[in-house]
C-alpha atoms as an extended CHARMM CRD file, in Angstrom:
* protein
*
       254  EXT
         1         1  MET       CA             15.3390000000     -106.7590000000      -96.0260000000  PROA      1               0.0000000000
         2         2  GLU       CA             11.5930000000     -107.0000000000      -95.1670000000  PROA      2               0.0000000000
         3         3  LEU       CA             12.6570000000     -104.9090000000      -91.6440000000  PROA      3               0.0000000000
         4         4  ASP       CA             14.4410000000     -102.2520000000      -93.5060000000  PROA      4               0.0000000000
         5         5  VAL       CA             11.8760000000     -101.7100000000      -96.4130000000  PROA      5               0.0000000000
         6         6  LEU       CA              9.5390000000     -101.3340000000      -93.0710000000  PROA      6               0.0000000000
         7         7  SER       CA             11.9270000000      -99.0530000000      -91.7540000000  PROA      7               0.0000000000
         8         8  MET       CA             12.0530000000      -97.0000000000      -95.0040000000  PROA      8               0.0000000000
         9         9  LYS       CA              8.1010000000      -96.7830000000      -95.1040000000  PROA      9               0.0000000000
        10        10  TRP       CA              8.0250000000      -95.9930000000      -91.3550000000  PROA      10              0.0000000000
        11        11  LEU       CA             10.4030000000      -93.1800000000      -91.9000000000  PROA      11              0.0000000000
        12        12  SER       CA              8.8330000000      -92.1580000000      -95.2640000000  PROA      12              0.0000000000
        13        13  ALA       CA              5.5070000000      -91.2170000000      -93.5200000000  PROA      13              0.0000000000
        14        14  LEU       CA              7.5110000000      -89.7770000000      -90.0730000000  PROA      14              0.0000000000
        15        15  LEU       CA              9.2300000000      -87.1060000000      -92.9190000000  PROA      15              0.0000000000
        16        16  PHE       CA              6.0580000000      -86.1910000000      -94.9710000000  PROA      16              0.0000000000
        17        17  THR       CA              4.4700000000      -85.6220000000      -91.7740000000  PROA      17              0.0000000000
        18        18  ALA       CA              7.0520000000      -83.2340000000      -90.6880000000  PROA      18              0.0000000000
        19        19  CYS       CA              6.9870000000      -81.5200000000      -93.6660000000  PROA      19              0.0000000000
        20        20  ALA       CA              3.1160000000      -80.8860000000      -93.7920000000  PROA      20              0.0000000000
        21        21  SER       CA              3.1800000000      -79.9290000000      -90.3130000000  PROA      21              0.0000000000
        22        22  SER       CA              5.8470000000      -77.2210000000      -90.9080000000  PROA      22              0.0000000000
        23        23  ALA       CA              4.5960000000      -75.6260000000      -94.1410000000  PROA      23              0.0000000000
        24        24  PRO       CA              3.1810000000      -72.3030000000      -94.1780000000  PROA      24              0.0000000000
        25        25  PRO       CA             -0.6310000000      -71.5460000000      -93.8070000000  PROA      25              0.0000000000
        26        26  PRO       CA             -1.9020000000      -70.6330000000      -97.4270000000  PROA      26              0.0000000000
        27        27  GLU       CA             -2.8820000000      -67.2900000000      -97.7310000000  PROA      27              0.0000000000
        28        28  SER       CA             -5.8440000000      -65.8450000000      -96.1680000000  PROA      28              0.0000000000
        29        29  ALA       CA             -8.0780000000      -63.6660000000      -99.1360000000  PROA      29              0.0000000000
        30        30  PRO       CA             -7.4560000000      -60.0490000000      -98.6560000000  PROA      30              0.0000000000
        31        31  PRO       CA            -10.5250000000      -58.1030000000      -96.7490000000  PROA      31              0.0000000000
        32        32  PRO       CA            -13.0280000000      -56.5180000000      -98.7300000000  PROA      32              0.0000000000
        33        33  PRO       CA            -12.4070000000      -52.6810000000      -99.5170000000  PROA      33              0.0000000000
        34        34  SER       CA            -14.8190000000      -50.9370000000      -97.1300000000  PROA      34              0.0000000000
        35        35  PRO       CA            -17.8310000000      -48.8650000000      -98.8000000000  PROA      35              0.0000000000
        36        36  PRO       CA            -17.2020000000      -45.6650000000      -99.1040000000  PROA      36              0.0000000000
        37        37  VAL       CA            -17.7820000000      -42.7880000000      -96.6950000000  PROA      37              0.0000000000
        38        38  PRO       CA            -20.1330000000      -39.8080000000      -98.0520000000  PROA      38              0.0000000000
        39        39  ALA       CA            -18.9700000000      -36.3090000000      -97.4500000000  PROA      39              0.0000000000
        40        40  PRO       CA            -20.9100000000      -34.7300000000      -94.9840000000  PROA      40              0.0000000000
        41        41  VAL       CA            -23.6990000000      -32.5640000000      -95.9690000000  PROA      41              0.0000000000
        42        42  ALA       CA            -24.1430000000      -29.1370000000      -94.2600000000  PROA      42              0.0000000000
        43        43  PRO       CA            -27.8840000000      -29.3260000000      -92.6050000000  PROA      43              0.0000000000
        44        44  PRO       CA            -30.3450000000      -26.1420000000      -94.8460000000  PROA      44              0.0000000000
        45        45  VAL       CA            -30.2520000000      -22.9830000000      -92.9160000000  PROA      45              0.0000000000
        46        46  VAL       CA            -33.2220000000      -21.8500000000      -92.3320000000  PROA      46              0.0000000000
        47        47  ALA       CA            -33.9800000000      -17.5890000000      -91.4160000000  PROA      47              0.0000000000
        48        48  ASP       CA            -35.1610000000      -17.2550000000      -87.9920000000  PROA      48              0.0000000000
        49        49  ALA       CA            -38.3770000000      -15.7200000000      -88.0860000000  PROA      49              0.0000000000
        50        50  GLY       CA            -37.7230000000      -13.7070000000      -85.0960000000  PROA      50              0.0000000000
        51        51  THR       CA            -34.9710000000      -12.0360000000      -86.4490000000  PROA      51              0.0000000000
        52        52  PRO       CA            -35.5530000000      -10.0490000000      -89.6570000000  PROA      52              0.0000000000
        53        53  THR       CA            -32.9110000000       -9.7770000000      -92.0720000000  PROA      53              0.0000000000
        54        54  PRO       CA            -31.6700000000       -5.8440000000      -92.9030000000  PROA      54              0.0000000000
        55        55  GLU       CA            -33.6760000000       -5.5410000000      -95.6820000000  PROA      55              0.0000000000
        56        56  ALA       CA            -37.2000000000       -7.1030000000      -93.9350000000  PROA      56              0.0000000000
        57        57  SER       CA            -36.4810000000       -4.3680000000      -91.0510000000  PROA      57              0.0000000000
        58        58  ALA       CA            -35.9860000000       -1.1350000000      -93.0510000000  PROA      58              0.0000000000
        59        59  PRO       CA            -39.8650000000       -1.0520000000      -93.7590000000  PROA      59              0.0000000000
        60        60  GLU       CA            -40.5590000000       -1.2170000000      -89.8000000000  PROA      60              0.0000000000
        61        61  ALA       CA            -37.4600000000        1.1120000000      -88.9190000000  PROA      61              0.0000000000
        62        62  ALA       CA            -39.0800000000        3.6560000000      -91.5600000000  PROA      62              0.0000000000
        63        63  ALA       CA            -42.5050000000        3.1640000000      -89.8910000000  PROA      63              0.0000000000
        64        64  VAL       CA            -41.0280000000        3.8340000000      -86.2060000000  PROA      64              0.0000000000
        65        65  GLU       CA            -39.1010000000        6.5550000000      -87.5360000000  PROA      65              0.0000000000
        66        66  ALA       CA            -42.2580000000        8.3140000000      -88.6930000000  PROA      66              0.0000000000
        67        67  GLU       CA            -44.3440000000        7.7610000000      -86.1390000000  PROA      67              0.0000000000
        68        68  ALA       CA            -41.8430000000        9.0330000000      -83.7920000000  PROA      68              0.0000000000
        69        69  SER       CA            -41.5970000000       12.3110000000      -85.7680000000  PROA      69              0.0000000000
        70        70  ALA       CA            -45.5770000000       12.6310000000      -86.9350000000  PROA      70              0.0000000000
        71        71  PRO       CA            -47.1790000000       15.9900000000      -85.0220000000  PROA      71              0.0000000000
        72        72  LEU       CA            -48.8920000000       15.3870000000      -81.4800000000  PROA      72              0.0000000000
        73        73  PRO       CA            -52.3680000000       15.7130000000      -82.0110000000  PROA      73              0.0000000000
        74        74  LEU       CA            -53.5140000000       18.4000000000      -79.8680000000  PROA      74              0.0000000000
        75        75  PRO       CA            -54.5550000000       18.2860000000      -76.5530000000  PROA      75              0.0000000000
        76        76  GLU       CA            -58.4640000000       18.0950000000      -76.0060000000  PROA      76              0.0000000000
        77        77  GLY       CA            -60.4280000000       20.0160000000      -73.8970000000  PROA      77              0.0000000000
        78        78  THR       CA            -58.1670000000       23.0840000000      -73.4930000000  PROA      78              0.0000000000
        79        79  THR       CA            -59.0840000000       26.7970000000      -74.5420000000  PROA      79              0.0000000000
        80        80  VAL       CA            -57.5050000000       28.8620000000      -77.3240000000  PROA      80              0.0000000000
        81        81  LEU       CA            -58.3100000000       32.6420000000      -77.3350000000  PROA      81              0.0000000000
        82        82  HSD       CA            -57.6130000000       34.7060000000      -80.2740000000  PROA      82              0.0000000000
        83        83  ILE       CA            -57.5970000000       37.9860000000      -80.5970000000  PROA      83              0.0000000000
        84        84  GLY       CA            -56.7920000000       40.9760000000      -83.3430000000  PROA      84              0.0000000000
        85        85  ASP       CA            -57.3670000000       43.2700000000      -86.2540000000  PROA      85              0.0000000000
        86        86  SER       CA            -59.7810000000       42.3940000000      -89.4140000000  PROA      86              0.0000000000
        87        87  MET       CA            -56.9570000000       39.1540000000      -89.8290000000  PROA      87              0.0000000000
        88        88  ALA       CA            -57.8220000000       37.7550000000      -87.0400000000  PROA      88              0.0000000000
        89        89  GLY       CA            -61.5240000000       37.7110000000      -88.2030000000  PROA      89              0.0000000000
        90        90  ALA       CA            -60.5270000000       36.2550000000      -91.3050000000  PROA      90              0.0000000000
        91        91  LEU       CA            -58.4920000000       33.6270000000      -89.7860000000  PROA      91              0.0000000000
        92        92  GLY       CA            -60.1080000000       32.5970000000      -86.5610000000  PROA      92              0.0000000000
        93        93  ILE       CA            -63.5050000000       31.3650000000      -88.3060000000  PROA      93              0.0000000000
        94        94  GLU       CA            -61.9550000000       28.9190000000      -89.8510000000  PROA      94              0.0000000000
        95        95  LEU       CA            -59.1080000000       28.2050000000      -87.4000000000  PROA      95              0.0000000000
        96        96  ASN       CA            -61.8260000000       27.5540000000      -84.7050000000  PROA      96              0.0000000000
        97        97  LYS       CA            -63.5940000000       25.4850000000      -86.9330000000  PROA      97              0.0000000000
        98        98  ALA       CA            -60.4570000000       23.2850000000      -87.1440000000  PROA      98              0.0000000000
        99        99  LEU       CA            -59.5340000000       23.7760000000      -83.6920000000  PROA      99              0.0000000000
       100       100  LYS       CA            -63.0110000000       21.8450000000      -82.9700000000  PROA      100             0.0000000000
       101       101  ALA       CA            -62.8270000000       19.1870000000      -84.8240000000  PROA      101             0.0000000000
       102       102  GLN       CA            -59.4320000000       18.1360000000      -82.1820000000  PROA      102             0.0000000000
       103       103  GLY       CA            -61.5120000000       18.6280000000      -79.8170000000  PROA      103             0.0000000000
       104       104  VAL       CA            -60.1320000000       22.1360000000      -78.7160000000  PROA      104             0.0000000000
       105       105  HSD       CA            -62.5380000000       25.1430000000      -77.7200000000  PROA      105             0.0000000000
       106       106  GLY       CA            -61.3660000000       28.3220000000      -79.7760000000  PROA      106             0.0000000000
       107       107  VAL       CA            -62.5240000000       31.9290000000      -78.3990000000  PROA      107             0.0000000000
       108       108  LEU       CA            -62.4870000000       34.4990000000      -81.0320000000  PROA      108             0.0000000000
       109       109  HSD       CA            -62.1720000000       38.7740000000      -80.9670000000  PROA      109             0.0000000000
       110       110  PHE       CA            -61.4050000000       40.7850000000      -83.0210000000  PROA      110             0.0000000000
       111       111  LYS       CA            -62.1830000000       44.5190000000      -83.8930000000  PROA      111             0.0000000000
       112       112  THR       CA            -61.9920000000       45.5770000000      -87.4510000000  PROA      112             0.0000000000
       113       113  ALA       CA            -59.7870000000       48.4520000000      -87.0460000000  PROA      113             0.0000000000
       114       114  SER       CA            -57.8000000000       47.7790000000      -84.4560000000  PROA      114             0.0000000000
       115       115  PHE       CA            -53.9200000000       48.4870000000      -83.9230000000  PROA      115             0.0000000000
       116       116  ILE       CA            -51.7760000000       47.1130000000      -81.7790000000  PROA      116             0.0000000000
       117       117  PRO       CA            -52.3430000000       50.2580000000      -78.7520000000  PROA      117             0.0000000000
       118       118  THR       CA            -55.8960000000       49.1120000000      -78.8740000000  PROA      118             0.0000000000
       119       119  TRP       CA            -55.1840000000       45.8000000000      -77.8750000000  PROA      119             0.0000000000
       120       120  ALA       CA            -52.0160000000       46.6910000000      -75.3580000000  PROA      120             0.0000000000
       121       121  TRP       CA            -54.2530000000       49.5180000000      -73.5180000000  PROA      121             0.0000000000
       122       122  SER       CA            -58.0640000000       47.2890000000      -74.0130000000  PROA      122             0.0000000000
       123       123  LYS       CA            -59.6280000000       47.4390000000      -70.8590000000  PROA      123             0.0000000000
       124       124  GLU       CA            -61.7530000000       43.8400000000      -72.4160000000  PROA      124             0.0000000000
       125       125  LEU       CA            -57.9780000000       42.2080000000      -73.1390000000  PROA      125             0.0000000000
       126       126  PRO       CA            -57.6280000000       41.5910000000      -69.3020000000  PROA      126             0.0000000000
       127       127  LEU       CA            -61.8980000000       40.7260000000      -69.1310000000  PROA      127             0.0000000000
       128       128  TYR       CA            -61.3170000000       37.9200000000      -71.9470000000  PROA      128             0.0000000000
       129       129  LEU       CA            -58.5040000000       36.3360000000      -70.4170000000  PROA      129             0.0000000000
       130       130  ALA       CA            -60.2560000000       35.7380000000      -66.7250000000  PROA      130             0.0000000000
       131       131  GLN       CA            -63.4120000000       34.6490000000      -68.3440000000  PROA      131             0.0000000000
       132       132  THR       CA            -61.6190000000       31.9200000000      -70.7640000000  PROA      132             0.0000000000
       133       133  ASN       CA            -58.6410000000       31.4390000000      -68.5190000000  PROA      133             0.0000000000
       134       134  PRO       CA            -56.6380000000       30.5340000000      -72.1220000000  PROA      134             0.0000000000
       135       135  ASP       CA            -54.1960000000       27.5240000000      -72.5530000000  PROA      135             0.0000000000
       136       136  LEU       CA            -53.0600000000       29.5440000000      -75.6120000000  PROA      136             0.0000000000
       137       137  VAL       CA            -53.3070000000       32.5360000000      -76.5420000000  PROA      137             0.0000000000
       138       138  LEU       CA            -52.7000000000       34.0540000000      -80.6610000000  PROA      138             0.0000000000
       139       139  ILE       CA            -52.2870000000       37.4690000000      -81.3570000000  PROA      139             0.0000000000
       140       140  THR       CA            -52.8580000000       38.3760000000      -85.1740000000  PROA      140             0.0000000000
       141       141  LEU       CA            -52.3600000000       42.4200000000      -85.1960000000  PROA      141             0.0000000000
       142       142  GLY       CA            -50.3530000000       44.3410000000      -87.5060000000  PROA      142             0.0000000000
       143       143  THR       CA            -52.1420000000       44.7440000000      -90.5830000000  PROA      143             0.0000000000
       144       144  ASN       CA            -53.1850000000       47.9970000000      -90.1150000000  PROA      144             0.0000000000
       145       145  GLU       CA            -49.5050000000       49.2910000000      -89.5080000000  PROA      145             0.0000000000
       146       146  VAL       CA            -47.6020000000       47.8070000000      -91.7100000000  PROA      146             0.0000000000
       147       147  GLN       CA            -46.8810000000       51.3050000000      -93.7610000000  PROA      147             0.0000000000
       148       148  ILE       CA            -46.0170000000       53.5240000000      -90.3230000000  PROA      148             0.0000000000
       149       149  GLN       CA            -43.4540000000       55.7560000000      -90.9460000000  PROA      149             0.0000000000
       150       150  ASP       CA            -41.7210000000       54.5910000000      -88.1350000000  PROA      150             0.0000000000
       151       151  PRO       CA            -42.4110000000       50.9200000000      -86.6670000000  PROA      151             0.0000000000
       152       152  SER       CA            -39.9320000000       51.2310000000      -83.4550000000  PROA      152             0.0000000000
       153       153  ILE       CA            -42.3650000000       53.0660000000      -82.2580000000  PROA      153             0.0000000000
       154       154  ARG       CA            -44.4390000000       50.1880000000      -81.3040000000  PROA      154             0.0000000000
       155       155  ALA       CA            -42.0580000000       48.0630000000      -79.6310000000  PROA      155             0.0000000000
       156       156  LYS       CA            -42.9730000000       49.1920000000      -75.9730000000  PROA      156             0.0000000000
       157       157  THR       CA            -46.3340000000       48.6050000000      -76.7940000000  PROA      157             0.0000000000
       158       158  ILE       CA            -45.7440000000       45.3010000000      -78.1810000000  PROA      158             0.0000000000
       159       159  GLN       CA            -44.0210000000       43.9950000000      -74.8510000000  PROA      159             0.0000000000
       160       160  LYS       CA            -47.3840000000       45.7240000000      -72.9430000000  PROA      160             0.0000000000
       161       161  LEU       CA            -49.4040000000       44.0100000000      -74.6180000000  PROA      161             0.0000000000
       162       162  VAL       CA            -47.2340000000       40.4840000000      -74.3640000000  PROA      162             0.0000000000
       163       163  GLN       CA            -46.3180000000       41.2970000000      -71.0680000000  PROA      163             0.0000000000
       164       164  SER       CA            -49.9900000000       41.3400000000      -70.2330000000  PROA      164             0.0000000000
       165       165  LEU       CA            -50.4360000000       37.6810000000      -71.1950000000  PROA      165             0.0000000000
       166       166  GLY       CA            -48.8640000000       36.8520000000      -67.9940000000  PROA      166             0.0000000000
       167       167  ASP       CA            -47.0180000000       33.2340000000      -68.6600000000  PROA      167             0.0000000000
       168       168  ARG       CA            -49.3370000000       31.4690000000      -70.8010000000  PROA      168             0.0000000000
       169       169  PRO       CA            -48.3180000000       30.2380000000      -74.2510000000  PROA      169             0.0000000000
       170       170  CYS       CA            -48.6480000000       32.4100000000      -76.8560000000  PROA      170             0.0000000000
       171       171  VAL       CA            -47.9420000000       33.1320000000      -80.8030000000  PROA      171             0.0000000000
       172       172  TRP       CA            -47.8370000000       36.3080000000      -82.6670000000  PROA      172             0.0000000000
       173       173  ILE       CA            -49.2220000000       35.4390000000      -86.1800000000  PROA      173             0.0000000000
       174       174  LEU       CA            -47.5800000000       37.9790000000      -88.7960000000  PROA      174             0.0000000000
       175       175  PRO       CA            -50.1250000000       39.3350000000      -91.2150000000  PROA      175             0.0000000000
       176       176  PRO       CA            -49.9300000000       38.1750000000      -94.8670000000  PROA      176             0.0000000000
       177       177  LEU       CA            -47.9980000000       41.3510000000      -97.0110000000  PROA      177             0.0000000000
       178       178  TRP       CA            -49.8140000000       42.1870000000      -99.7770000000  PROA      178             0.0000000000
       179       179  GLU       CA            -48.3000000000       44.5080000000     -102.7370000000  PROA      179             0.0000000000
       180       180  VAL       CA            -47.6620000000       47.6310000000     -100.2740000000  PROA      180             0.0000000000
       181       181  GLY       CA            -44.9680000000       45.7990000000      -98.5610000000  PROA      181             0.0000000000
       182       182  ASP       CA            -44.0240000000       46.7710000000      -95.3240000000  PROA      182             0.0000000000
       183       183  THR       CA            -41.6510000000       49.7340000000      -93.6490000000  PROA      183             0.0000000000
       184       184  GLY       CA            -39.7600000000       47.3810000000      -90.8300000000  PROA      184             0.0000000000
       185       185  LEU       CA            -43.1540000000       46.1740000000      -88.6100000000  PROA      185             0.0000000000
       186       186  LEU       CA            -42.2200000000       43.0490000000      -88.8980000000  PROA      186             0.0000000000
       187       187  PRO       CA            -38.9240000000       42.6740000000      -87.4380000000  PROA      187             0.0000000000
       188       188  VAL       CA            -40.0670000000       45.4990000000      -84.5970000000  PROA      188             0.0000000000
       189       189  ILE       CA            -42.7800000000       42.7660000000      -83.9340000000  PROA      189             0.0000000000
       190       190  ARG       CA            -39.9440000000       39.2740000000      -84.0780000000  PROA      190             0.0000000000
       191       191  ASP       CA            -37.8090000000       41.3920000000      -81.6900000000  PROA      191             0.0000000000
       192       192  ASN       CA            -40.3450000000       42.7620000000      -78.6960000000  PROA      192             0.0000000000
       193       193  ALA       CA            -42.6050000000       39.9450000000      -78.9060000000  PROA      193             0.0000000000
       194       194  ALA       CA            -40.9790000000       37.2300000000      -76.8350000000  PROA      194             0.0000000000
       195       195  PRO       CA            -41.5090000000       34.6130000000      -75.1130000000  PROA      195             0.0000000000
       196       196  CYS       CA            -44.5720000000       34.4570000000      -77.3730000000  PROA      196             0.0000000000
       197       197  ARG       CA            -43.3840000000       32.2000000000      -80.7020000000  PROA      197             0.0000000000
       198       198  ILE       CA            -43.7050000000       33.8480000000      -83.8890000000  PROA      198             0.0000000000
       199       199  MET       CA            -45.7640000000       32.0830000000      -87.1150000000  PROA      199             0.0000000000
       200       200  ASP       CA            -44.8340000000       34.1490000000      -90.1600000000  PROA      200             0.0000000000
       201       201  SER       CA            -47.5290000000       34.0290000000      -92.5870000000  PROA      201             0.0000000000
       202       202  ASN       CA            -45.9650000000       34.6720000000      -95.1470000000  PROA      202             0.0000000000
       203       203  GLN       CA            -43.0050000000       31.7110000000      -94.9940000000  PROA      203             0.0000000000
       204       204  VAL       CA            -46.1110000000       29.6180000000      -93.8610000000  PROA      204             0.0000000000
       205       205  TYR       CA            -48.7410000000       30.2630000000      -96.7510000000  PROA      205             0.0000000000
       206       206  PRO       CA            -47.2590000000       32.2690000000      -99.5560000000  PROA      206             0.0000000000
       207       207  GLY       CA            -49.1320000000       33.2180000000     -102.7710000000  PROA      207             0.0000000000
       208       208  MET       CA            -52.0110000000       33.5200000000     -100.3980000000  PROA      208             0.0000000000
       209       209  LYS       CA            -55.1800000000       34.3730000000     -102.9570000000  PROA      209             0.0000000000
       210       210  ARG       CA            -56.9130000000       37.4910000000     -101.9810000000  PROA      210             0.0000000000
       211       211  LEU       CA            -60.4160000000       39.2730000000     -102.4940000000  PROA      211             0.0000000000
       212       212  SER       CA            -60.8540000000       42.0660000000     -104.6660000000  PROA      212             0.0000000000
       213       213  ASP       CA            -59.2800000000       44.1830000000     -101.8560000000  PROA      213             0.0000000000
       214       214  HSD       CA            -56.1050000000       42.5200000000     -102.5220000000  PROA      214             0.0000000000
       215       215  ILE       CA            -55.3560000000       42.4750000000      -98.5900000000  PROA      215             0.0000000000
       216       216  HSD       CA            -58.0690000000       39.6610000000      -97.1180000000  PROA      216             0.0000000000
       217       217  PRO       CA            -57.6840000000       36.1720000000      -97.9660000000  PROA      217             0.0000000000
       218       218  THR       CA            -60.4630000000       34.3510000000     -100.1270000000  PROA      218             0.0000000000
       219       219  ILE       CA            -62.9750000000       31.8950000000      -98.2840000000  PROA      219             0.0000000000
       220       220  PRO       CA            -60.9000000000       29.4340000000      -98.9530000000  PROA      220             0.0000000000
       221       221  ALA       CA            -57.8390000000       30.6900000000      -98.4230000000  PROA      221             0.0000000000
       222       222  ARG       CA            -58.8030000000       31.5160000000      -95.2990000000  PROA      222             0.0000000000
       223       223  ALA       CA            -59.5880000000       27.9840000000      -94.6990000000  PROA      223             0.0000000000
       224       224  GLU       CA            -56.1930000000       26.6190000000      -96.1920000000  PROA      224             0.0000000000
       225       225  TRP       CA            -54.6440000000       28.9880000000      -93.7610000000  PROA      225             0.0000000000
       226       226  ALA       CA            -56.5050000000       27.9430000000      -90.4390000000  PROA      226             0.0000000000
       227       227  LYS       CA            -54.9180000000       24.3380000000      -91.7130000000  PROA      227             0.0000000000
       228       228  ARG       CA            -51.5120000000       25.3650000000      -91.8290000000  PROA      228             0.0000000000
       229       229  VAL       CA            -51.6940000000       27.3370000000      -88.9420000000  PROA      229             0.0000000000
       230       230  VAL       CA            -53.0780000000       23.8960000000      -86.7100000000  PROA      230             0.0000000000
       231       231  GLU       CA            -50.2040000000       22.0130000000      -89.0000000000  PROA      231             0.0000000000
       232       232  TRP       CA            -47.7240000000       24.6010000000      -87.6310000000  PROA      232             0.0000000000
       233       233  LEU       CA            -49.2000000000       24.2540000000      -84.0870000000  PROA      233             0.0000000000
       234       234  GLN       CA            -48.8730000000       20.8670000000      -83.7960000000  PROA      234             0.0000000000
       235       235  ARG       CA            -45.4940000000       20.4560000000      -84.9450000000  PROA      235             0.0000000000
       236       236  GLU       CA            -44.2820000000       23.0560000000      -82.1700000000  PROA      236             0.0000000000
       237       237  ARG       CA            -45.8950000000       21.7290000000      -79.3190000000  PROA      237             0.0000000000
       238       238  ARG       CA            -43.8820000000       20.6000000000      -76.4410000000  PROA      238             0.0000000000
       239       239  PRO       CA            -46.4360000000       19.8230000000      -73.9130000000  PROA      239             0.0000000000
       240       240  THR       CA            -45.6560000000       19.2080000000      -70.6200000000  PROA      240             0.0000000000
       241       241  PRO       CA            -48.1150000000       18.4730000000      -67.5800000000  PROA      241             0.0000000000
       242       242  GLU       CA            -48.7350000000       21.9170000000      -66.4890000000  PROA      242             0.0000000000
       243       243  LYS       CA            -48.8370000000       23.4470000000      -69.8420000000  PROA      243             0.0000000000
       244       244  PRO       CA            -50.4460000000       21.3200000000      -72.3660000000  PROA      244             0.0000000000
       245       245  TRP       CA            -49.8640000000       24.6220000000      -75.2140000000  PROA      245             0.0000000000
       246       246  ALA       CA            -46.6200000000       24.4450000000      -74.6160000000  PROA      246             0.0000000000
       247       247  LEU       CA            -44.1640000000       25.2130000000      -77.6440000000  PROA      247             0.0000000000
       248       248  ALA       CA            -40.3380000000       24.9620000000      -78.6490000000  PROA      248             0.0000000000
       249       249  PRO       CA            -38.3130000000       27.7820000000      -77.7070000000  PROA      249             0.0000000000
       250       250  ARG       CA            -37.9100000000       30.4960000000      -80.1980000000  PROA      250             0.0000000000
       251       251  ALA       CA            -35.0470000000       30.0980000000      -82.5390000000  PROA      251             0.0000000000
       252       252  ASP       CA            -36.0030000000       32.4490000000      -84.2270000000  PROA      252             0.0000000000
       253       253  SER       CA            -39.5320000000       30.7940000000      -85.5620000000  PROA      253             0.0000000000
       254       254  HSD       CA            -41.6260000000       31.4250000000      -88.6770000000  PROA      254             0.0000000000
């Protein structure tokens, strides 16, 4: 009986050990949740200082365009010969001052009561050309002939005068008209003065103030006329290495 009791105790201990070893392990605690991942932040956009925005570059582009379209300065060291009647005298004195201010040598020869034939057949003009060898020739003639009855008779004379200048750049400055108007001389000059350019004083300086004779400009108007002539010349210059006073082709010009 005692053996049986011991056997029972031994059997019970054996069963307990077997049950303990076969029991499932206790559940482990769940892992802690992962910390939230922050959303990516885009880096700040920094404007490239070397690449201006369209708004910033607009004034610069305008400045470049203005510089490109700015008139060329007059060619220093060159000579301009100016011939004509009393209107050449009225314009030429102030014009020479304006030219001198830009380093250009102006030479003026005018005859008060002269006409287109006076200069076309003149012995003095070839002499003036030889003496000065001008880079540009200005002609201011026609004031005393705007009322002739048949302006067409001046056509060949105008052609002869222009031909006597050789291949020099030249500009015929049409006289500023007054109340008497024009019988058609100015169109005849336009049609026969090629290759000289035409500068129409009536378009360049409308409303020119006159002296008591109602023909010649006042002293202040002469200075303004000269200023506008210089501006016109600056706009129209298309210099080449051989001809610093070369001008844009006739379009026809004014």
